[in-house]
N, C-alpha and C positions, 0 to 999 in steps of 0.2 A: 197450618191450615191449608186444607185443600181447596184447590179451585180446578177449573179447565187448562188454566195456565201454568199451574204449578205442576201440573201432571203434564202439562203435552211437554214441557221443559225439564223435567224432573228435578227440582228443586225445592226448597224447604217452604220456604215463605212467598206469596205473590209481589214481588217488589223488584222491579226490571231499574236498571242502572241507565240510561239513555244515551246515545250515543251523542259526544259533543266535543269540539273541533279542541286541539291541542287538550284537550281534558282526558278524552276516554283513551291511557294507554295502558300497558300490562298491570301497571301497579294497581291502579284504582280498579280494571274489570275484577282482578282476582281476588282484591280485597273483598268485594262486595259477593262475587260468588262465593269465597269462603265464609261468608258470614249467613250464608243462606238464601240469598239473593242471587239474582243474575246479570251478571258483570257483561258489559259490555266492550270492546275494542272499537274507536272509530277508524273507517279505514282510510280515510283520504285527508287523515294529517298525516301519514306515513308519506312520505313523498314519492316513492315508488313501489310496482306490486313486490320487488324482493324486499323494501324493508317493511311491509304490511305481513310477509314471510316471516321474517324473521321477530316481529313483534306478538305474534300468533305463537310461535315457539317459545319466546321467553315466558310468555303466560303460561303455558302447559310446567312451567318449572316453577309456577307460583300456586299452581291449583290443580287440584283434580278432580275440580268441581264442573260443571257445564259453564262456559261463558260463550257469547256468540261475537259477530262484528257488524258494526254499521256501514253501509255503504248509501250515501246521500247523494243523488242525480239532480244537479242543481245547473243554473247558468255558469260560467266561470270565466275570466280573463283569457284562459289558456286551453287547448283541449286535455281531456283526461282518458288515458286509456281504461275504462270502466271492466272491461272484458279482460282484462290482464288482472285485474283488480280481483276481480271475482273468480278469476282461477287462483290466486293465492287463497284466497278462502276457503277453494274446493279442495284445493291438495293439501292446505293446512288440516283437513280433517273435522272444519268446524260446521257444527249440525243445526244450528239457529243464524238465520240473516236478519238482521235488522234494515229494510231499505227505507228511504224516504225521498222526499220531493216529485220527480216525472214517474209514471208508469214503470214499475218494474218488470214486466211482462217479457220483455226480450231478453230476460237472463231466466226465467222461470222453468222454461224446459232443463237446462243443465243444471238447475238447483233441484229441480225436482227427481233427474235423475239417478242425483248422488243422495237421494231422501233429506233433503234440509229442508228445515221448515225456515218456512219466511213471515215474518211481521211487518207490515208495512204501516207505517205512519201515515192518518190520515186526518185533514181538519175540517171535515164535512160528512154528513152520513151519505150521501152519492156518492164522493171518493171511496167511504168503507166498502159501500155495496160492488164498488167497482172492484176490489182487492180481492174481494169475495169472489166474485163472479170470474177472475182470472186466474183464480187459484191461489193466492194466499192463505194461508193456515192460522193467521190472526191479525188484529189489526190493533195499532194503539191509536187510539182518537184523542187529539192534540187541541184543547181547547181554546180561548182567546186568551188566556191568562201566560201561555207557556211563554219561554224565551226560545229564541230562535224566529221561526217561520210559522205563524199562525193561520197562514192561509188569508183570504179575504170576504170570508162572510163574517166573522166578528160576534162567533155563537160560544159564548162561555158555557163551561161543564156541568152545570145547572142545568143547560137545556139540553145539549149535546148528548150527553151519556146516555139519558133516559131516552132519548131519539135511536139512538145507537141500536141501546138493547130492545127499542121496538122491532128495528128491521133486520139485524143480522143474526145470522144461525152459528158462525163461528164465534170464537174466545174474541173477548177485546179488552184491554187494558186501558187506564185512564189516561191520560198525559197533559202536562199545563195544570200548574195551582197545587202540587201534589208536593206534602215535605212532612207528613206526620199521621197519627194514627187515626187523626179526625181525617185524613185527604181518603186514608183507606178504607174506613168503615163507609165514610161517604159514597165514595167509588163502588163499593161490594153492594151497597144500598142502591143504587141507580144503577143497579145490570153488570157494572165490571166485573172483571175474573181478575183485576190486580191492578196496581198501579206501576207507573214511569216515571219517575223522576231524575230530573236534569240540575236544576239549581241547585237544589239540596246538598246533590253529591260532590257539589266543587267545593261546599264546605264540608270537609271533612280531612282528617287528619291525613289519610293515602292518597288523598287527590295530588297528584304531582303538579300541581301548579303552584304561580309565588305566591308567596303570603299575602303581601299586598291584596290581592284578588279576592282570598276568604274574609281578608277583613274590610273590604268594600260592600261584599255580600251581607255580613253579620252588621254592619253599620247602616247600610239601604233601607229604605219604609217602602212600601207598597204603591208609592207614590214618586217613585225615582226611578223606573223604567219609560222609555220612549219608543213611540213606532217609526220606524226611517224606513225608507225605501215604497212608502206607499202609491207615491206616482208611478213607480216601475212596476206596481203589481207585483213587488216580492218583496213584501211586507215583512220585517225583522222586529224583536223586541228586544231592545239591549238597555245596557245601565247608561244613564245617563253621564257625560263627561265632557269635557270642553271640546273634544275634537266630533262627538254627535251632535252637540248645540250647533257648530258651523255646520256641519252637514244638513239639519233641520234646517236653516238658514238658506242654506244653498236651494233646497226645494222649495222653500216660500219665494224666493226669487225669480227660479226657473219655470216654476209651475210646471205644465204638462210637457214641457219643453225638454225637460231632465234629461239626459241619458245617462246610464252606468258610469260613463268615461268621466263624468264630470263629479262623481263622488269618489274615485277610483281612491285618492289619498287617504279616505276617512276610511275604508271598506277593505283595500289588497292588503293582503301581508300582515293584516294588525295583531292576530293569536298568538304569533311566537312573540309579539314583543309586550303584549299583556300577560298572558298566561306564565309565559317563563321566566321575563325579565322584570314584570312588573310593572310598566311603561304605562300607565293608568288612563293617562290622556291621550293615548297614540292614533285611536279610531274606536269604533263601535263594534261593540261585543257582546254576545247573547246574554240575556240574565232573564228569571221570570219575575213574574210580579209576589212570586211565594218566597222573595226575597225578604219580604214584608212579616213574614213567619220564621227568619230563620235569624237565632240569636247565639249558636253555639259553635264548635267545631269540633264534634266529636270523630271517634274511629266510626268504621263502617259498620263494625260490629256493634258498637255501640247504640248505632242509632238504628239499626234493624232489628235489635232488642228490645232497643224501649219501643220502637214502633209496633212491635209484634204483641208485648206485654201490655202496651194501653190500649191497641184495638180489644185484646179480650177482656179488660176492665169495662170500657165501650160497650163491649156487646154484651156481656153477661152481668154484670151489675148496671150499669146507666141506662142503656134499652130495656134489658129483660124488667129492671125494677121499676120502671113508668109503665110495662104490662100489667104488672103484680099490685102495682098502687089502683 
């Protein structure tokens, strides 16, 4: 399948694996890229810029296909040397960067100087247009369904994607609620050039996370996520567990007086405990509503090949058949 995104990234299938904390290691990025999609290493999962440089080098040992790096710019408990992380990306020969969170404009001159493409993750049409205006090459339009940070507008992709298609001239991919061929075909119909999957790629054999995490996603329904940190305007969609329910109780009790320090126990340092150790109740970790559509743990190749085969069948048989009828 050829779209503006496959052309821009030099990939076979319009499927991107989004950046995910303590999931987007070289193993997963390489597996997605080897299967014809576009794999992404999560930059800030690596503790230092030097560690990121090593992870990029490790990925080159596993694939000769294109892959990228995610750099998310968000509030945190400690200062992050973003300039040094970006330099590790540039020096590592990476040709595509996925940015998220705050405005990536300060980094664009350095990236453009090296011919690096920038895909910025946006949760609204206005932010997508801003990304286009400052020179981003593409955007990942993230609907309210997504795991992680869906923004504060609560617009689902059935509305957000057509609106983005109406306004944008640069390529964009659909993100949030993406799991299968139906997601891809629907996204293309609404004007997107491909799709970005996060939660779906956690439940794959190559995802280097604890098996309890994969099983939790398979067992979850679309009713099992929660929105936390809404009073802080840093909303995150997470899979419910004991710590998440405790966090929500704090939000109810403290109301608008809550500070991020009040929930430090539930959000700080959680991902290594969950993703690597399988301590499922240790804190809040991102998971999309799409968990309700996930009931198996395939290899990345099985997943992507299956999506593309079914997408072909949906387009050529079901949809064309309706026209013929």
